[in-house]
N, C-alpha and C positions, 0 to 999 in steps of 0.2 A: 616048592614055595607057592603059597597063594598070596594074593594081594592083601588079604585081611590077616594073614599070619606069616609075616616075613621070617626068614631064617635068621638066626642070631648073627651069622657072619655077614649077612647083608646089612643089618642094622649097624654093626661095627664099621663096615666099609663106608656107609653113609655118614656116620659121625666123623670119621677120619677125613673124608672128602670135604665136608662142610667146614671143618676146623682148618684144614689146609687152605681152602679157598678164602676163608675169612682172614687168615693170617696174611696171605698174599695181597689181598685187597688193602688191608691196613698198611702193609709195608710199602705199597706203591701209590697210595691215594694222593700223596702230595706231588707226584710226578705226572699224574694223568691229567689230560685236558678235561674240562667240565663236560663237554660233548665230544665223543669220539668221531673221527672222520668216517668210521664204519657204522655209525649209529643207524642209518637207514637200512643198510644191508643186514646188520645184526637183528634189528627189529623185524624185518621182513622174514627172517628165518623162523620166527615163531608164528607167522600167519599162514597156517595150513590146517587142514582138517585133522582132528584128533583121531588116532587109530582106534579101531574097535577093541583091541586088546592092548594092554600096557606092555612096556618094555622092562618094567621093574625100576626100582628107585635108583640104582647105581647108574644105569644107562641114561635115565632121565636127568639126573644130576650132572653127569658128564657133559651132556649137551647144554644144560643151563649154565654151568660154570664156564663153558667155552664161549658162549654168545652173550650172556647177560651183562658182563661188564661193559661191553661196547654198546649195548642197547640202552643202558641206563645212564642218567646224568651222574657224574661223580661229584658227590657233595659230602 
């Protein structure tokens, strides 16, 4: 796989991951605080130099799905 020509199975995995994350967000949005107690820690996890080579869409989305809900305001 190259970054400009992802394999079909990676695209399908990304679509599945995004769909599941969106569904979980919608299902839990009413129970979440507006600002997470982990907001500072989660935001700090994104403040590092970018790598010279990418990890691929799946690995990147896994990290984003793990940290982003606590880094963002729930609205």
